C-alpha positions as CSV (number, residue, x, y, z in Angstrom):
1,M,0.1,0.1,-0.1
2,G,1.5,3.3,-1.0
3,T,1.4,6.7,0.9
4,S,1.0,9.9,-1.2
5,V,3.0,12.7,0.4
6,A,2.3,16.4,-0.7
7,L,4.7,18.5,-1.8
8,Q,4.5,22.0,-0.4
9,I,7.5,24.7,-1.8
10,S,7.8,28.4,-1.7
11,G,9.6,28.5,-5.0
12,R,7.1,29.7,-7.6
13,N,9.2,29.9,-11.1
14,K,8.8,26.3,-12.4
15,L,9.8,25.5,-16.0
16,R,9.2,21.8,-17.3
17,G,11.5,20.2,-19.5
18,R,13.4,17.6,-20.7
19,V,16.7,16.7,-19.8
20,I,19.2,17.0,-22.7
21,N,22.6,17.0,-21.3
22,I,24.2,16.0,-17.6
23,T,28.0,16.6,-17.4
24,P,28.8,15.0,-14.0
25,G,32.2,16.3,-12.3
26,I,33.9,15.5,-8.7
27,V,31.5,17.0,-6.3
28,T,28.4,18.7,-8.8
29,A,26.9,17.8,-11.7
30,E,25.6,20.1,-14.1
31,V,22.0,19.2,-15.8
32,E,20.7,21.2,-19.3
33,I,16.9,21.3,-19.8
34,D,15.2,22.3,-22.9
35,I,12.1,24.1,-21.7
36,G,10.9,24.3,-25.5
37,N,11.0,27.0,-28.2
38,G,14.4,27.1,-28.1
39,N,15.2,28.0,-24.4
40,R,17.3,26.0,-22.3
41,I,17.8,26.1,-18.1
42,T,21.1,24.6,-16.9
43,G,21.9,24.0,-12.9
44,V,24.5,23.1,-10.9
45,I,23.2,20.4,-8.4
46,T,25.4,18.0,-6.2
47,K,26.4,14.7,-7.8
48,N,24.9,13.2,-4.8
49,S,21.5,14.6,-5.7
50,L,22.0,13.4,-9.6
51,E,22.4,9.7,-7.9
52,E,19.9,10.1,-5.8
53,M,16.9,11.3,-8.0
54,Q,18.3,9.0,-11.0
55,I,18.2,12.3,-13.2
56,Q,18.6,10.9,-16.5
57,T,19.1,12.6,-20.2
58,G,15.5,12.1,-22.0
59,E,13.3,12.4,-18.9
60,E,11.1,15.3,-17.7
61,I,12.1,17.4,-14.8
62,T,11.0,20.8,-13.4
63,A,13.7,23.6,-12.8
64,L,12.6,25.6,-9.7
65,I,13.9,29.1,-9.7
66,K,14.0,31.2,-6.7
67,A,16.6,34.1,-6.9
68,T,17.7,36.7,-4.4
69,S,18.2,39.0,-7.0
70,V,18.1,40.3,-10.4
71,M,20.7,41.9,-12.3
72,F,20.4,43.9,-15.6
73,M,23.1,45.0,-18.0
74,K,23.2,47.2,-20.8
75,E,26.4,47.4,-22.8
Protein backbone atom coordinates (compact mmCIF):
# COMPACT_ATOMS: atom_id res chain seq x y z
CA MET A 1 0.00 0.00 0.00
CA GLY A 2 1.56 3.35 -1.06
CA THR A 3 1.26 6.63 0.73
CA SER A 4 0.95 9.93 -1.00
CA VAL A 5 2.89 12.94 0.28
CA ALA A 6 1.83 16.45 -0.72
CA LEU A 7 4.89 18.48 -1.70
CA GLN A 8 4.80 22.16 -0.82
CA ILE A 9 7.50 24.54 -1.99
CA SER A 10 7.87 28.31 -1.90
CA GLY A 11 9.45 28.65 -5.37
CA ARG A 12 6.94 29.98 -7.88
CA ASN A 13 9.07 29.93 -11.02
CA LYS A 14 8.63 26.39 -12.29
CA LEU A 15 9.87 25.43 -15.74
CA ARG A 16 9.19 21.91 -17.01
CA GLY A 17 11.59 20.48 -19.54
CA ARG A 18 13.41 17.47 -20.90
CA VAL A 19 16.97 16.69 -19.80
CA ILE A 20 19.24 17.08 -22.82
CA ASN A 21 22.68 17.02 -21.23
CA ILE A 22 24.32 15.96 -17.97
CA THR A 23 27.94 16.81 -17.23
CA PRO A 24 29.02 15.08 -14.03
CA GLY A 25 32.01 16.40 -12.12
CA ILE A 26 33.77 15.20 -8.99
CA VAL A 27 31.39 16.90 -6.51
CA THR A 28 28.72 18.58 -8.66
CA ALA A 29 26.88 17.90 -11.91
CA GLU A 30 25.62 20.34 -14.54
CA VAL A 31 22.13 19.51 -15.79
CA GLU A 32 20.72 21.15 -18.93
CA ILE A 33 17.03 20.97 -19.83
CA ASP A 34 15.14 22.03 -22.93
CA ILE A 35 12.04 24.01 -21.87
CA GLY A 36 10.73 24.47 -25.42
CA ASN A 37 10.77 27.14 -28.11
CA GLY A 38 14.57 26.92 -28.34
CA ASN A 39 15.02 27.82 -24.66
CA ARG A 40 17.29 25.92 -22.31
CA ILE A 41 18.02 26.11 -18.59
CA THR A 42 21.27 24.89 -17.06
CA GLY A 43 21.74 24.32 -13.35
CA VAL A 44 24.35 22.83 -11.06
CA ILE A 45 23.42 20.29 -8.39
CA THR A 46 25.46 18.00 -6.18
CA LYS A 47 26.54 14.72 -7.68
CA ASN A 48 24.79 13.00 -4.74
CA SER A 49 21.49 14.68 -5.69
CA LEU A 50 21.93 13.58 -9.31
CA GLU A 51 22.40 9.99 -8.19
CA GLU A 52 19.68 10.00 -5.50
CA MET A 53 17.11 11.52 -7.88
CA GLN A 54 18.28 9.20 -10.68
CA ILE A 55 18.13 12.04 -13.20
CA GLN A 56 18.79 10.75 -16.71
CA THR A 57 19.02 12.26 -20.18
CA GLY A 58 15.67 12.21 -21.99
CA GLU A 59 13.40 12.36 -18.96
CA GLU A 60 11.19 15.28 -17.96
CA ILE A 61 12.00 17.24 -14.82
CA THR A 62 11.05 20.63 -13.39
CA ALA A 63 13.48 23.46 -12.72
CA LEU A 64 12.50 25.54 -9.68
CA ILE A 65 14.02 29.01 -9.70
CA LYS A 66 14.13 31.25 -6.65
CA ALA A 67 16.57 34.10 -7.01
CA THR A 68 17.63 36.39 -4.19
CA SER A 69 18.45 39.13 -6.68
CA VAL A 70 18.01 40.05 -10.32
CA MET A 71 20.70 41.93 -12.18
CA PHE A 72 20.48 43.78 -15.50
CA MET A 73 23.27 44.88 -17.81
CA LYS A 74 23.26 47.16 -20.82
CA GLU A 75 26.24 47.40 -23.15
